[in-house]
Backbone bond lengths (Angstrom), bond angles and torsions (degrees), N, CA, C in turn:
res aa  C-N    CA-C-N  psi(-1)  N-CA   C-N-CA  omega(-1)  CA-C   N-CA-C  phi
1 M - - - 1.448 - - 1.526 108.55 -
2 T 1.305 115.74 147.35 1.461 120.91 179.85 1.524 109.86 -104.04
3 Y 1.322 115.79 133.28 1.456 122.50 177.20 1.522 107.86 -119.99
4 A 1.328 116.50 151.78 1.465 120.85 177.00 1.526 108.42 -131.94
5 Y 1.324 115.50 132.12 1.456 120.74 -178.56 1.520 110.98 -131.94
6 T 1.321 114.80 148.03 1.455 121.45 173.10 1.524 108.02 -71.97
7 V 1.321 116.18 131.03 1.463 122.37 -179.90 1.524 107.89 -121.44
8 I 1.319 116.44 135.24 1.464 121.64 175.81 1.520 107.57 -107.44
9 I 1.331 115.42 123.62 1.469 120.98 178.81 1.520 107.37 -126.38
10 R 1.322 115.79 126.90 1.466 119.81 -179.58 1.525 110.05 -146.99
11 P 1.342 116.71 156.36 1.464 119.64 178.11 1.527 110.56 -62.12
12 D 1.320 116.02 144.58 1.463 121.48 177.49 1.525 107.80 -81.73
13 P 1.334 118.51 115.07 1.461 120.41 -177.40 1.527 113.69 -66.89
14 E 1.325 117.16 -20.53 1.461 120.66 -178.12 1.523 113.11 -96.94
15 S 1.324 117.26 -12.18 1.467 121.47 -178.77 1.520 109.50 -135.22
16 P 1.334 117.24 85.47 1.461 120.03 -179.26 1.534 111.91 -52.47
17 G 1.323 115.45 137.48 1.456 120.67 -179.94 1.519 113.43 92.39
18 W 1.320 117.52 -8.39 1.470 121.71 179.54 1.519 109.87 -108.58
19 W 1.326 115.30 152.07 1.460 122.78 178.58 1.523 109.04 -123.61
20 N 1.335 117.23 136.79 1.460 122.83 177.09 1.522 109.37 -102.28
21 A 1.322 116.62 143.88 1.461 121.80 178.48 1.518 109.31 -130.93
22 E 1.320 116.27 141.47 1.458 121.38 177.74 1.519 110.04 -145.76
23 V 1.327 115.04 157.61 1.464 122.17 179.41 1.528 106.85 -121.19
24 P 1.335 118.34 102.51 1.462 120.33 -176.05 1.531 114.60 -55.15
25 A 1.315 118.45 -33.50 1.468 121.40 -178.15 1.527 113.04 -76.08
26 L 1.339 116.81 -13.90 1.464 121.34 -177.37 1.531 108.60 -120.83
27 P 1.324 118.56 87.30 1.466 121.48 -176.51 1.529 112.51 -52.29
28 G 1.328 115.22 128.57 1.459 120.59 178.92 1.514 114.26 85.73
29 C 1.321 117.69 -3.27 1.470 120.81 179.08 1.527 108.05 -86.52
30 V 1.321 115.26 96.47 1.461 122.32 -176.73 1.523 109.56 -135.04
31 S 1.319 115.67 159.08 1.458 121.04 175.54 1.518 107.94 -160.94
32 C 1.326 116.22 -177.03 1.458 120.45 178.90 1.523 109.32 -155.31
33 G 1.323 115.63 170.27 1.455 120.59 177.91 1.513 110.24 -162.51
34 R 1.323 116.48 168.24 1.468 121.81 -178.66 1.520 112.65 -83.53
35 S 1.334 116.63 -2.67 1.462 122.22 175.16 1.521 107.62 -150.50
36 F 1.321 116.22 167.14 1.461 120.16 177.00 1.522 110.01 -57.80
37 D 1.335 116.44 -46.90 1.469 120.79 -178.18 1.527 112.36 -63.37
38 E 1.331 116.71 -39.62 1.464 119.43 178.75 1.530 110.29 -67.30
39 A 1.333 117.25 -41.60 1.466 120.23 177.83 1.526 110.31 -62.43
40 L 1.327 117.18 -38.31 1.463 121.08 178.11 1.529 110.83 -64.31
41 A 1.317 117.00 -43.89 1.470 120.75 178.33 1.528 110.86 -64.35
42 M 1.324 116.85 -40.58 1.462 120.94 -178.56 1.534 111.64 -68.39
43 I 1.341 117.24 -39.64 1.465 118.62 -179.80 1.524 109.94 -71.36
44 R 1.321 118.18 -29.98 1.470 120.63 175.24 1.534 109.42 -60.83
45 E 1.330 116.53 -45.18 1.470 120.74 177.35 1.528 110.99 -62.93
46 A 1.335 116.26 -40.44 1.467 120.22 179.87 1.531 110.79 -64.10
47 I 1.324 117.06 -40.82 1.467 120.99 178.30 1.522 109.99 -63.25
48 E 1.324 116.58 -45.60 1.467 120.34 179.88 1.528 110.99 -58.86
49 G 1.327 116.72 -44.45 1.461 120.55 179.01 1.516 112.18 -66.49
50 Y 1.313 116.78 -42.74 1.463 122.86 179.56 1.525 109.85 -58.33
51 L 1.346 115.95 -50.13 1.462 120.27 -178.45 1.524 111.85 -67.57
52 A 1.322 117.36 -37.23 1.466 120.53 179.44 1.523 110.55 -59.54
53 V 1.329 117.01 -43.74 1.470 120.89 179.51 1.529 110.33 -65.02
54 L 1.333 116.99 -46.32 1.468 119.42 179.19 1.525 111.62 -57.71
55 L 1.329 116.08 -48.44 1.461 120.39 -176.84 1.525 111.64 -66.75
56 E 1.344 117.36 -37.22 1.467 120.82 176.98 1.526 111.21 -62.62
57 E 1.335 115.99 -32.10 1.467 121.05 -179.93 1.529 112.40 -86.74
58 G 1.335 116.56 6.11 1.455 120.80 177.87 1.516 114.90 80.77
59 E 1.319 116.56 10.25 1.466 121.07 178.63 1.530 109.66 -84.63
60 E 1.320 115.75 160.60 1.459 120.66 174.96 1.520 109.39 -91.18
61 A 1.317 116.06 150.23 1.460 120.58 175.71 1.526 108.48 -70.35
62 P 1.334 117.98 131.64 1.463 120.34 179.17 1.527 111.67 -62.76
63 R 1.315 114.89 153.40 1.460 119.83 174.61 1.521 108.38 -76.99
64 D 1.322 115.44 153.40 1.457 120.35 178.44 1.527 109.74 -70.95
65 V 1.317 116.01 158.57 1.458 121.53 175.55 1.522 109.34 -77.34
66 M 1.296 116.30 159.76 1.461 121.42 173.94 1.522 106.96 -90.64
67 S 1.310 116.61 141.82 1.458 119.57 177.39 1.523 109.04 -142.19
68 A 1.325 115.01 159.52 1.457 121.00 178.50 1.516 108.62 -153.57
69 R 1.318 115.46 150.00 1.465 120.89 171.83 1.524 106.44 -98.52
70 I 1.316 115.73 127.75 1.457 120.57 -177.55 1.523 108.68 -118.36
71 P 1.336 118.16 115.25 1.459 119.47 177.48 1.532 109.95 -70.68
72 V 1.311 115.88 133.82 1.460 121.74 179.99 1.515 107.78 -131.56
73 E 1.315 116.34 129.72 1.459 120.86 178.53 1.521 108.53 -106.91
74 V 1.321 116.32 129.80 1.459 121.79 179.18 1.518 107.42 -122.34
75 D 1.328 116.33 119.80 1.458 120.88 -178.27 1.521 112.74 -80.91
76 R 1.323 117.00 -34.09 1.465 120.58 -178.95 1.515 109.22 -155.63
77 A 1.312 115.15 166.00 1.463 120.34 178.93 1.523 109.33 -68.36
78 P 1.329 117.29 143.80 1.473 119.94 177.82 1.526 111.28 -62.68
79 T 1.319 115.77 148.67 1.458 121.62 177.19 1.522 108.51 -82.51
80 P 1.361 117.73 130.62 1.470 119.70 179.16 1.526 111.05 -58.71
81 A 1.304 116.42 144.46 1.478 121.39 -179.07 1.504 111.52 -76.42
C-alpha cells in the first residue's frame, strides 16, 4: 500500500550544512542529511521503518496532517508593546 505524508525539511540552525526532516503526523519520525536531497531520502527511509513497525504490531497508519499556505502581507514591523 502507498502512503503519503507531509514532510518538513529545513536547515539546521545549529549545524551549518545539515538539514533536519520531520513528519508531523508521525510523532518522533525525524531524520537529517547533509543536503536537502539527502534529508529527503533519509526521512523516506524513516517513514518506511516507522510504518513497518506500526503495521507489524497491528496498528493502523496515522492519517496525514492538514496543511495550507497562507499569504500574509506585512507593511511594517510591529511596534513593541
